[in-house]
Steps between C-alpha positions, in 0.01 A plus 500: 500500500419158352568148643831451312647805670379374841661162450830661397494716815438197721796314348724801565393517867555127545849531351595782733375298799714196403807717449451656847470154659820379330696798623367453852598131510852577370539760769388256773747228382787744495410621848470147643804340333731799507672340196522644149543155344178369650318812399623479137411129480150570631455789258620286206253229589216753508605636160499150347159427651373834370622427147333159507178655620523771231550247221220282636272800508567573133385151397118518431291259700265267312135551598284193547340394174705754301711343232721808472489628854553871406386775739277753312671826408231738630684811382447398141134427573453841658645669191269298277181581689563869544182685385398851610127442441472142633593349839658152467598279796611135558406305816589147615274234649521664840369825338834666570606777266791371293532770238311817396545798266519865597132572429398231752729645772366853440134396510507226770846504668768226514411325825173343404413277209158398374255431648626710793477836329393835655145490358153491648346187651292405202804524275705279739232230485505517121879463494483200735251325274714588200811341666313177569362481149842570345679224705216260428424574132820669383317827436235704671248746361593865530356689797463869580666631817508847649623715785368837607628684193560261215386172352673227302433177315712202610557154355740213588655219294697199632852468348848350552654160426334354805210746469579626850471872417209735425545789261276798588396775259321796656379784270346828614140576403501826301172690500500690170317832470419566133473871568820532706713580194271774367664759723841417354363512147329836558833642607674340201441453129120460524474829686709675234276359224188625680663839552581527129127451434415783745391276787622559856488178704552403865455195722322617816467300823160467673600779740553740209881495502679473166708184471632572149446758226614559145716794387201672336325523838815641662533760225137613524488495881846637588651628177782245520493150352761380751299610806436227756134389491500216753344600833312804367127547562331453164205732571742781595613512138154590369242777532139531383290805409137587558399288197686200649760507227837361608829688454858448612559712811825637357337611172165620633236610252772608260552134422263268322226320697567134569298183469579264790475125442536268802588135440494284819791254497307202630379177349128565445409129510689447825349814649153378410565163664640654819235769536292443814151653527497789744880532498702737282724342244874497565663808353768473234743742334372689198650608170414867448505640145473872431411597140448848357128562451580614145587141406176324412149573378445761770793710385298796369523802720300716260434545134868462411704187581801545730799285588453130445139550381638607161632146458159360587331729252745389232412138581123555489533680169618173343196300616242416231214544751372855536556617860432835665486629857296772671513651848214489751343808344491339157784700341714319245853423626636282223401308187722275289501512117274193469234680708537815290456305177199312630343824628563681172739759648720647226699743715732423792302724736239322710156648561428595862251218570425153354142615436638731229572191290140382470187634331283749684239244605763284676682780685296478818525122529874519436559769765294314760688176436845661537392679818352180647811291436732781613345563843332172581656167604763345274311309230481457124239496227422627152260734326373513142558842343511653154813691412480833322705387198284186452156587638326206330706219653474453881822391675566346840706723732654325801528681835686392813521689828849470648648605832856560616619618159569862582281744311358232270157386614330355190651291221325509163551232237387529140590250229586628153230334289589677175671188363207283606257742336713497185493121489124501551461739209724280287295190583178687426646628174620152403155358574340774294747443217426128502124561489530759223739270312255211512220729383712644220613155389142373485378803309791479256438128439134551414576807296766313303238256371299791358810659350607169345170483313516866389860484383445164333196617303687813399781287362253280310327804354832655398575185302199583279578869464794677348635847573282758330169325568241707680492259795876435528580809704204442732610144570857617566364758745303233683806279520717789620256581779481132591877483523495810720250329727722191498793712617284622789427144604871425477562786740246357742662159475848648537397688812352179646802303367273266304594601149638257249868554433684370196856512630802499274875515555581865437749780569373821661698728264315342204161583652607859575631536146168385349289748700744795500338668198155462652631643829639808327161572346330449836741726689498788252776731390558668839583182693834334428522121494832348611575127478809341655594132517751298698717242332455123538134520594335167569201367307155521659196283440199727459217592268647770269162660433431527873845651562428754229181584688702548819746735329224702334305539826811620684576746220145640501511547880838672473368735229197593709718555810737731311214698350314530831813620683489825302438635153232260384555344159787739433695386805848364431654205675687175464396136513782247532473126450806305615578131525735353757647160576467407868668185626410282795780644714355849446157381616652348813689821565173694478360288784150505348237282666281516187731413211656151520869473418562439129602668174264769370467731203374833630296759310504851651262778392589843641338834424538864605137555589549617859471165680230310686350630825609272785141452613391331175805286413339200669176547302644538149436141394148480641227455237296807412735728697598805300628851570371632170190711458165329465453365152873501416606174661354156568737405785586173324832602340743427784287218638524337155876550503519346847289200394709434187829521688386275784348246263830492312678413824658841551489782756423870461577786740407868494719769655613857457817588310721762663749740345850584614361760740293229674167641383233291327517549124257236374353154529685172448349159424734199529399163351697182584452213252675167571763396248402196292786270401457370143473121466487258207125458555444872443669480159309185409164654593572806288573278199179300556289818513649623174440163331142478632400811307561314175229236564247468217358154556141420601345312784186436702444723803253463790393855600334529844368845609191595699481857362313477168660812352855391581434146376358629172796734439756231578319243286489728195861613548632142517276374219649765270843348576387165358433318827205270566315636805278307745337737753361448851339746745641351823732231636242221516400551136862521392596179685205318345602613150858389564400156627299435183823491298814580704749432221371754250594809703843665459446781754258627764435873546301563818394776736606458864197613702175343382179385667468135596836346404780758454786479253770341727262226620407417141870499401587246771228263375621546142859418599385162634414407138766709318791564741700721261225696327586876508254740664472878464318687778337837434455733799501860614695406814878494525686204355721463810195490723340228288818295473535497878142369528498268196774239506455352152785398272520633141266789585499824299335835560355793303377810681173677437429718315670359189472582132432264212866509403619429857288188551598375153873539579459338841320191364745469210798520733369226731416266211841565342675416828290182530589391151873552562493304824 
């Protein structure tokens, strides 16, 4: 009951008392007067007085200092302050309780107002100080009060028109337990989620009594998910065998062994702070988790996986690291595919012991290591061993002794280093190729100087002899052998990608058409040549003579492969050359990391020679590698093809062609050459080259060459063309001759590599005096290589070895172009 109800009751009692008094007085008057008139008059007077008093009582009295004079309607206030979680009360200056909500009456009663509350002495003193501070300052700081069972926080604020009331707010202090809700969650959705994962869970009190459990625990322990778990003894649900393996008592050994995980539900930091030396820590409830022993790394019960261990095995099989497990006696239990690959195991069946994987000399060390890690303390280490399939390369085998994982006692780890070994071989091969390429390029350069002199003198001698002379045939034979030697140097330069290319804008079908007759003679009558072309093939920019060399080399290899596959020279077969147009979208669809996206014209050479052994596909383009008998192959054919294609900016791949039955039927070589879009400059250059051949004017030429034979041949060849020749043996001598009279020279022909001052250095000094004077460099190195190193404008190039006719045409073309410009 609140104060409003009490006041209403008091008014009712007072009214009844007044009514009783009025009736008594009327009765006394009637008894004394014995007259009805007097009695009625007296009663009427009392009624009038009562009405006046009633009306006067309905008029509100004006309080001192109150402009309105209204009496507070406490019933409305009570309705406004009603809060179930907060006690609110209003007291006057005499600390009398004027109004309070239901929570206040329940917690503290309705007879006493603050500070006279049923709390302990310390709390009463705090409330008294709070009252003083609130009347003095209008508000007091919150204080904490308590009785024997509960505690609250209280604060007071002065309020009212005359500020003659205090409003009290008293809130209970709630001590939250972060682990209190775990029991509810275990019995709810969280418990169901754990059960779906095969985990039985329970919250167990310090005395071993279950406070809550999930349905999975009820099903395993009682066979009924709806069984009541609260109040059961947790340890009564479990049994253990002689090997201390845990089982559910209901299932016995027929069920799977369990792994028990205990999680104390206590704040570890708080427990560490409250721990007193020499005194046991306060006990707390625990979360107990029961998991089948088959779930986890220790899930092997023998050589074959059971239950959940099959899932683990499937997971480990996806790991890139080679992992295996043995028991304490060293028997293999399991090995994933990565371990099998690294150990060189081709079959699915494991050998009995890890020592069976290594060479005989390492067996004892391997067995001792597995036994030591299996029966000693848990530790890890590694051992260097040599595997049987790769006895020359030691590998590091990791070992780790483990405990509590069922039958597994030793974990073995072995990384698959086959890819690393392959990369090492590739790097070594690339280094070797680079060294051989540099050697071949240097040899070819020096040899080209000798061949230039031989071929040049042969040409000069042929000018003095006619067919039928006794010496004519001999000179032609010398020249033919010199050209053959020159082709060998071109092969060396092509393999080292240092040859000089003379690229032109061409179509692949035109090149195939020009060499088709030669190919038929090379292949013989038993081998059929097929040529197929796509439509709308793009132009390519390449040296046509070098592409002819590529086609001929591929044809010769195909012929030899067909003949060696059976039947010798009488063997029949087919060689097919096909051209294809491949667009950029096709390259992107291929997803190649080697070929950049773009348009390509593709040349495919496919034979029926039986294919290429998988072991040698990666070695086909290596120099001096050949599968032919000794004396029948140089090993430079495919390496020359590779060098020409790469120097042209293309890509070449070797593979095996398969028939409709899926079997290998022959070899396939695929060459990708980038499409060259024709421009106006290409047409203009072609016209200039054609016009340059018609030059017949003279001129003065400065010839600089350190090789006497080459200088003599070039001098005589150019002098026969009507040019005035000034010679020099090196760059210093040539620069001195030029400075004597710079204006008389129309052209400079110079070697690149010379002692003292080389050709490019001399050319830069010359250009300071004659900025636009044309220069022709002679060299046995590749033109592209020289152009990347020599940044000189209006520079021309002629490769060694050259003939008398070639140097005459080159000089005439440059002078013709100079005259036209």
